[in-house]
C-alpha positions, -999 to 999 in steps of 0.1 A, spaced: 0 0 0 12 35 -7 18 62 20 -11 86 24 -1 122 24 -20 150 42 -25 170 10 -56 175 -11 -92 175 0 -125 155 -3 -122 158 -41 -85 150 -45 -70 119 -28 -33 116 -27 -9 87 -23 28 81 -25 42 51 -43 79 54 -38 91 84 -58 57 87 -75 28 107 -61 -7 96 -73 -35 122 -74 -70 107 -78 -98 131 -84 -132 120 -72 -168 134 -74 -191 105 -68 -221 101 -90 -209 128 -114 -180 110 -132 -156 132 -113 -170 165 -126 -146 194 -123 -160 211 -91 -146 242 -77 -133 224 -46 -116 199 -68 -97 227 -85 -86 240 -51 -75 205 -41 -55 200 -73 -38 233 -70 -26 226 -35 -17 190 -42 3 198 -74 21 226 -57 30 204 -27 44 175 -48 61 198 -73 80 218 -48 77 209 -11 80 171 -13 116 165 -24 112 127 -23 86 128 -52 102 128 -86 70 123 -108 33 126 -105 4 106 -118 -31 121 -122 -61 98 -125 -98 96 -117 -119 74 -94 -145 48 -102 -137 41 -138 -139 76 -151 -113 104 -155 -134 137 -155 -166 145 -173 -159 183 -174 -175 211 -155 -200 204 -126 -234 213 -141 -249 218 -107 -224 245 -99 -232 262 -132 -268 262 -123 -261 278 -89 -241 306 -107 -269 310 -132 -294 317 -103 -270 342 -86 -278 376 -101 -247 391 -84 -222 368 -100 -220 382 -136 -191 388 -159 -166 398 -132 -175 367 -111 -167 345 -141 -134 362 -147 -124 356 -111 -135 319 -113 -116 314 -145 -85 331 -131 -86 306 -102 -92 277 -125 -62 286 -146 -40 279 -117 -45 241 -123 -28 239 -157 -3 266 -146 9 243 -118 9 213 -142 28 230 -170 52 252 -151 60 227 -124 95 210 -125 83 174 -124 67 151 -150 30 144 -149 16 111 -163 -22 111 -168 -41 78 -165 -74 80 -183 -103 55 -179 -137 63 -192 -146 99 -201 -122 128 -204 -146 156 -215 -142 193 -212 -117 202 -184 -110 165 -181 -95 166 -216 -77 198 -208 -60 183 -178 -49 153 -198 -34 176 -224 -15 196 -197 2 163 -187 36 152 -201 24 117 -210 -11 102 -213 -20 66 -208 -56 58 -218 -78 28 -216 -89 14 -250 -126 23 -241 -118 58 -230 -135 88 -247 -123 123 -253 -143 154 -262 -138 192 -260 -174 194 -250 -174 231 -240 -192 244 -271 -221 220 -264 -229 242 -234 -223 274 -253 -189 279 -238 -153 282 -250 -126 258 -240 -107 265 -208 -81 250 -184 -54 259 -210 -68 237 -238 -63 266 -263 -26 262 -256 -21 225 -250 -43 209 -277 -25 230 -304 8 216 -292 -5 181 -297 -24 183 -330 -17 217 -346 -40 248 -349 -63 236 -377 -72 202 -361 -75 218 -326 -99 243 -340 -120 216 -356 -121 195 -324 -131 225 -303 -158 239 -326 -174 206 -335 -170 190 -300 -159 159 -319 -159 128 -296 -128 105 -300 -123 70 -288 -91 59 -271 -79 43 -304 -87 75 -324 -70 96 -298 -39 75 -301 -40 78 -339 -41 116 -336 -13 116 -309 -36 130 -283 -27 101 -261 7 84 -260 -3 48 -251 -34 26 -250 -40 -2 -225 -69 -25 -217 -96 -11 -195 -86 -11 -158 -49 -10 -164 -43 27 -171 -32 36 -135 -7 8 -131 8 15 -165 9 53 -157 28 46 -124 53 25 -143 59 53 -168 61 78 -140 88 57 -124 108 59 -156 105 97 -154 115 96 -117 148 79 -126 159 108 -147 178 139 -136 154 163 -118 172 195 -127 173 186 -164 136 178 -163 128 211 -146 148 230 -173 132 211 -202 97 218 -189 104 255 -184 120 258 -218 92 241 -236 67 263 -219 82 297 -227 113 296 -249 107 276 -281 83 297 -302 111 308 -326 147 298 -336 162 327 -318 144 320 -285 151 282 -287 189 289 -291 188 314 -263 172 289 -240 197 263 -250 226 287 -241 211 298 -208 198 264 -196 227 242 -209 251 263 -189 231 255 -158 228 218 -165 264 213 -175 276 227 -142 252 206 -121 262 178 -98 238 155 -117 258 160 -149 290 152 -131 274 121 -116 263 110 -151 298 114 -164 313 95 -135 287 67 -137 294 63 -175 331 59 -167 324 34 -139 299 15 -160 271 19 -134 237 35 -132 238 71 -121 222 83 -89 206 117 -95 198 141 -67 185 172 -85 216 193 -77 
């Protein structure tokens, strides 16, 4: 059994399996709909395992009870609709808060592996796309369902889906709310690996362990570079110059060189 951490809330369960933290979102009876309290739990859990817990080297995100996430919680939307004081500025504040979830995922220094069973609709698909690696069950389903509710995509999907499939295909998937099977998502490189139903979490933990074995500092630099420094040749080369000088003078690099000479596996410490 994994070690339970005192992080998260009633919507986000956390567990440590060696150097891998497993975050399980849960919203019973609603296929883990993306409730506001879930967002708060994810923000705190991601931040804790990204920065405070030095023993964790990689993170797995999954959903409870055979589903990943069905998108926004409709009952909360109905409450907002019936609140005359909420309005435009209320929505802006809510979305600014929500954006902290993908911000923690994309800017954090550690790899995130997403394990998808069942539906990944709306914000569920967004969170999968904000991950570094996606393992999906063969019977999983993906849909940018926002437009079906008269809404636009959020939780950073405008950024992440383009990185996966390009601008034209992303626009089509968003505007038509096209539903994709796990197999179709694999063919379009929306997911990285397909497994049989019920096996996504175990496989995701295995992949996360592979990430955890890599140099932490190099991972942190790669994630930061990919997020903000590769939109042009000039920026990409600048990032290489700046970040390689950091990596090349790290203890992890020296350890890798020494391990190569001694014909052994390196032991990386993130220094």
